[in-house]
TORKOL-4160 file (C-alpha; in steps of 0.2 Angstrom, whole numbers, padded with zeros to 4 digits, m for minus):
121
<pt num="1" X="m0559" Y="m0300" Z="m0185"/>
<pt num="2" X="m0550" Y="m0284" Z="m0182"/>
<pt num="3" X="m0545" Y="m0274" Z="m0197"/>
<pt num="4" X="m0529" Y="m0265" Z="m0199"/>
<pt num="5" X="m0526" Y="m0251" Z="m0211"/>
<pt num="6" X="m0520" Y="m0264" Z="m0223"/>
<pt num="7" X="m0536" Y="m0274" Z="m0222"/>
<pt num="8" X="m0548" Y="m0260" Z="m0219"/>
<pt num="9" X="m0562" Y="m0258" Z="m0232"/>
<pt num="10" X="m0559" Y="m0246" Z="m0246"/>
<pt num="11" X="m0573" Y="m0235" Z="m0240"/>
<pt num="12" X="m0565" Y="m0234" Z="m0222"/>
<pt num="13" X="m0549" Y="m0230" Z="m0230"/>
<pt num="14" X="m0557" Y="m0216" Z="m0240"/>
<pt num="15" X="m0566" Y="m0208" Z="m0226"/>
<pt num="16" X="m0556" Y="m0211" Z="m0210"/>
<pt num="17" X="m0564" Y="m0206" Z="m0193"/>
<pt num="18" X="m0559" Y="m0188" Z="m0188"/>
<pt num="19" X="m0547" Y="m0187" Z="m0174"/>
<pt num="20" X="m0553" Y="m0180" Z="m0157"/>
<pt num="21" X="m0545" Y="m0163" Z="m0154"/>
<pt num="22" X="m0531" Y="m0163" Z="m0141"/>
<pt num="23" X="m0538" Y="m0155" Z="m0125"/>
<pt num="24" X="m0530" Y="m0139" Z="m0120"/>
<pt num="25" X="m0524" Y="m0138" Z="m0101"/>
<pt num="26" X="m0535" Y="m0128" Z="m0090"/>
<pt num="27" X="m0524" Y="m0115" Z="m0082"/>
<pt num="28" X="m0527" Y="m0110" Z="m0064"/>
<pt num="29" X="m0523" Y="m0093" Z="m0057"/>
<pt num="30" X="m0507" Y="m0091" Z="m0047"/>
<pt num="31" X="m0511" Y="m0096" Z="m0029"/>
<pt num="32" X="m0524" Y="m0109" Z="m0033"/>
<pt num="33" X="m0524" Y="m0123" Z="m0020"/>
<pt num="34" X="m0530" Y="m0141" Z="m0022"/>
<pt num="35" X="m0538" Y="m0147" Z="m0005"/>
<pt num="36" X="m0536" Y="m0165" Z="m0002"/>
<pt num="37" X="m0546" Y="m0175" Z="0011"/>
<pt num="38" X="m0546" Y="m0194" Z="0013"/>
<pt num="39" X="m0557" Y="m0203" Z="0026"/>
<pt num="40" X="m0563" Y="m0221" Z="0029"/>
<pt num="41" X="m0581" Y="m0226" Z="0028"/>
<pt num="42" X="m0584" Y="m0222" Z="0046"/>
<pt num="43" X="m0577" Y="m0204" Z="0043"/>
<pt num="44" X="m0561" Y="m0208" Z="0052"/>
<pt num="45" X="m0546" Y="m0199" Z="0043"/>
<pt num="46" X="m0533" Y="m0208" Z="0034"/>
<pt num="47" X="m0518" Y="m0202" Z="0043"/>
<pt num="48" X="m0501" Y="m0199" Z="0036"/>
<pt num="49" X="m0505" Y="m0207" Z="0019"/>
<pt num="50" X="m0493" Y="m0203" Z="0005"/>
<pt num="51" X="m0502" Y="m0195" Z="m0010"/>
<pt num="52" X="m0497" Y="m0191" Z="m0028"/>
<pt num="53" X="m0506" Y="m0178" Z="m0039"/>
<pt num="54" X="m0504" Y="m0179" Z="m0058"/>
<pt num="55" X="m0507" Y="m0162" Z="m0065"/>
<pt num="56" X="m0513" Y="m0158" Z="m0083"/>
<pt num="57" X="m0496" Y="m0154" Z="m0089"/>
<pt num="58" X="m0489" Y="m0171" Z="m0084"/>
<pt num="59" X="m0480" Y="m0165" Z="m0068"/>
<pt num="60" X="m0482" Y="m0174" Z="m0052"/>
<pt num="61" X="m0483" Y="m0168" Z="m0034"/>
<pt num="62" X="m0480" Y="m0180" Z="m0020"/>
<pt num="63" X="m0484" Y="m0177" Z="m0002"/>
<pt num="64" X="m0492" Y="m0184" Z="0014"/>
<pt num="65" X="m0509" Y="m0181" Z="0022"/>
<pt num="66" X="m0509" Y="m0174" Z="0040"/>
<pt num="67" X="m0517" Y="m0182" Z="0055"/>
<pt num="68" X="m0534" Y="m0176" Z="0050"/>
<pt num="69" X="m0532" Y="m0184" Z="0033"/>
<pt num="70" X="m0530" Y="m0167" Z="0024"/>
<pt num="71" X="m0517" Y="m0158" Z="0013"/>
<pt num="72" X="m0516" Y="m0143" Z="0003"/>
<pt num="73" X="m0507" Y="m0143" Z="m0014"/>
<pt num="74" X="m0503" Y="m0127" Z="m0024"/>
<pt num="75" X="m0506" Y="m0130" Z="m0042"/>
<pt num="76" X="m0503" Y="m0120" Z="m0058"/>
<pt num="77" X="m0514" Y="m0131" Z="m0069"/>
<pt num="78" X="m0529" Y="m0142" Z="m0067"/>
<pt num="79" X="m0526" Y="m0159" Z="m0058"/>
<pt num="80" X="m0530" Y="m0175" Z="m0068"/>
<pt num="81" X="m0527" Y="m0189" Z="m0055"/>
<pt num="82" X="m0525" Y="m0191" Z="m0036"/>
<pt num="83" X="m0518" Y="m0207" Z="m0029"/>
<pt num="84" X="m0517" Y="m0211" Z="m0011"/>
<pt num="85" X="m0506" Y="m0224" Z="m0002"/>
<pt num="86" X="m0511" Y="m0233" Z="0014"/>
<pt num="87" X="m0513" Y="m0225" Z="0032"/>
<pt num="88" X="m0496" Y="m0223" Z="0040"/>
<pt num="89" X="m0503" Y="m0230" Z="0057"/>
<pt num="90" X="m0499" Y="m0248" Z="0061"/>
<pt num="91" X="m0514" Y="m0259" Z="0057"/>
<pt num="92" X="m0524" Y="m0264" Z="0073"/>
<pt num="93" X="m0540" Y="m0274" Z="0074"/>
<pt num="94" X="m0555" Y="m0263" Z="0076"/>
<pt num="95" X="m0565" Y="m0269" Z="0092"/>
<pt num="96" X="m0583" Y="m0265" Z="0090"/>
<pt num="97" X="m0592" Y="m0255" Z="0103"/>
<pt num="98" X="m0605" Y="m0268" Z="0105"/>
<pt num="99" X="m0608" Y="m0277" Z="0122"/>
<pt num="100" X="m0616" Y="m0292" Z="0114"/>
<pt num="101" X="m0601" Y="m0295" Z="0102"/>
<pt num="102" X="m0593" Y="m0312" Z="0105"/>
<pt num="103" X="m0581" Y="m0319" Z="0092"/>
<pt num="104" X="m0583" Y="m0337" Z="0100"/>
<pt num="105" X="m0602" Y="m0338" Z="0099"/>
<pt num="106" X="m0608" Y="m0356" Z="0095"/>
<pt num="107" X="m0621" Y="m0359" Z="0082"/>
<pt num="108" X="m0634" Y="m0362" Z="0095"/>
<pt num="109" X="m0630" Y="m0346" Z="0105"/>
<pt num="110" X="m0630" Y="m0337" Z="0089"/>
<pt num="111" X="m0647" Y="m0344" Z="0084"/>
<pt num="112" X="m0654" Y="m0339" Z="0102"/>
<pt num="113" X="m0647" Y="m0322" Z="0100"/>
<pt num="114" X="m0655" Y="m0319" Z="0083"/>
<pt num="115" X="m0672" Y="m0327" Z="0089"/>
<pt num="116" X="m0673" Y="m0316" Z="0104"/>
<pt num="117" X="m0671" Y="m0300" Z="0094"/>
<pt num="118" X="m0683" Y="m0305" Z="0080"/>
<pt num="119" X="m0697" Y="m0310" Z="0091"/>
<pt num="120" X="m0713" Y="m0304" Z="0085"/>
<pt num="121" X="m0726" Y="m0297" Z="0097"/>
């Protein structure tokens, strides 16, 4: 059962836990730049994605990544969080560069394909 200040033990009421000190912002010198870069798992850049940077003082900086998935954001205080939106390009199915790939392979063909490659010498 959770306790509220009304139901807390008298010992806890006499000795409350100390509050953590409020952290002070980490100022950056003028001209400091936050460099952003966003890529997919295959190192392809996320192009034109919107981003939002939340700074320590609570201010927000919005922008878009370039074609290389990069952006530079001038900051006066330390960044706290960066959020990215989706790639600006229209979604298209990635066709693997694999001459053996066939999406309509039957179970028997798949079994033969795997067996041929797993043959032990």
